[in-house]
C-alpha positions as CSV (number, residue, x, y, z in Angstrom):
1,M,-16.1,1.3,-11.4
2,G,-16.6,2.7,-7.9
3,G,-15.4,6.3,-8.1
4,G,-16.3,9.9,-8.3
5,A,-14.8,13.3,-8.5
6,R,-13.3,15.2,-5.6
7,E,-11.2,18.4,-5.9
8,G,-11.0,18.0,-9.7
9,A,-9.4,14.6,-9.5
10,A,-10.8,11.1,-9.7
11,A,-11.7,9.5,-6.4
12,H,-11.7,5.8,-5.8
13,R,-13.1,3.9,-2.8
14,R,-11.7,0.4,-2.3
15,R,-12.7,-2.2,0.2
16,V,-9.9,-2.9,2.6
17,G,-11.1,-6.2,4.0
18,A,-13.9,-8.1,5.7
19,H,-14.0,-10.2,8.9
20,P,-13.9,-13.7,7.4
21,H,-15.6,-15.5,10.3
22,P,-18.4,-13.3,11.6
23,H,-19.9,-16.3,13.6
24,H,-16.8,-16.6,15.8
25,T,-17.5,-14.9,19.1
26,R,-16.1,-15.0,22.6
27,A,-18.1,-16.4,25.4
28,E,-19.3,-12.9,26.5
29,G,-20.6,-12.3,22.9
30,S,-17.9,-9.9,21.6
31,P,-16.4,-10.7,18.2
32,V,-13.0,-12.5,18.0
33,I,-10.5,-10.3,16.2
34,G,-7.3,-12.1,15.3
35,L,-4.8,-12.7,12.6
36,G,-6.4,-12.5,9.1
37,Q,-9.6,-11.0,10.3
38,W,-10.6,-7.5,9.3
39,E,-13.5,-5.1,9.7
40,F,-15.2,-3.5,6.8
41,G,-13.9,-0.1,5.8
42,Y,-13.2,2.2,2.8
43,V,-10.3,4.3,2.0
44,L,-10.7,7.3,-0.3
45,H,-8.0,7.8,-2.9
46,R,-7.3,10.5,-5.5
47,I,-5.3,10.0,-8.7
48,Q,-3.8,13.0,-10.5
49,P,-0.8,13.8,-12.8
50,D,2.5,13.8,-11.0
51,P,3.6,17.4,-10.9
52,A,7.2,16.4,-10.9
53,T,6.9,15.0,-14.4
54,S,5.8,16.3,-17.8
55,P,3.1,14.5,-20.0
56,S,4.1,13.5,-23.5
57,A,2.1,13.4,-26.8
58,T,2.9,12.2,-30.2
59,A,1.1,11.2,-33.4
60,D,1.6,8.9,-36.4
61,C,0.0,9.2,-39.8
62,L,-2.3,6.2,-40.5
63,T,-2.3,6.5,-44.3
64,E,-1.0,3.3,-45.8
65,G,2.7,3.5,-46.7
66,C,3.2,6.8,-44.9
67,E,5.8,6.7,-42.1
68,W,5.3,10.3,-40.8
69,T,5.5,10.7,-37.1
70,S,5.3,14.0,-35.1
71,A,7.8,15.1,-32.7
72,T,7.1,14.3,-29.0
73,H,5.7,17.3,-27.1
74,A,4.5,18.0,-23.6
75,D,1.6,19.9,-25.2
76,A,-1.0,18.0,-27.2
77,D,-1.8,21.2,-29.1
78,A,1.7,21.2,-30.6
79,V,1.1,17.6,-31.9
80,N,-2.3,18.6,-33.3
81,A,-0.6,21.5,-35.2
82,E,2.0,19.1,-36.7
83,C,-0.9,16.8,-37.8
84,L,-2.7,19.7,-39.5
85,R,0.5,20.8,-41.3
86,H,1.1,17.2,-42.5
87,T,-2.5,17.0,-43.9
88,G,-2.0,20.5,-45.5
89,L,0.9,19.1,-47.4
90,N,-0.7,15.7,-48.1
91,P,-4.5,16.2,-48.4
92,Q,-5.2,12.5,-48.4
93,H,-3.4,12.0,-45.1
94,D,-6.3,12.8,-42.7
95,R,-6.1,10.1,-40.1
96,F,-3.7,10.0,-37.2
97,G,-3.0,7.7,-34.3
98,R,-2.3,9.9,-31.3
99,A,-0.8,8.8,-28.0
100,F,-0.8,10.7,-24.8
101,A,1.1,9.5,-21.7
102,D,1.8,10.9,-18.2
103,V,2.9,9.7,-14.9
104,A,0.1,9.6,-12.3
105,V,0.4,9.6,-8.5
106,V,-2.3,8.2,-6.1
107,H,-2.8,10.0,-2.8
108,R,-4.6,8.3,0.1
109,M,-7.3,10.6,1.5
110,D,-8.7,10.6,5.1
111,P,-10.7,7.5,5.9
112,V,-14.5,7.8,5.3
């Protein structure tokens, strides 16, 4: 998808609209600009974690019949440590479903 990196965050360009009737012109040859008619343009956006919130991570053991679930932590390394301890106590339990979530905020950048 149209995007790139800028200042360490994902950047996204989106089309903001197109003039739907390019053949409509005034008598002197200038384009008619009216309701519902737009020029082409792009707006640069950046998405990043919201600094006012904390991410969350958790894991579940995927071994059939095991109902072990880690505590929810803001740090994925703490969840990984719990998974390693669980496998240490249960050597056959070596697959985990991990989930990571955060709140992201999109900032509009200067027009290109």
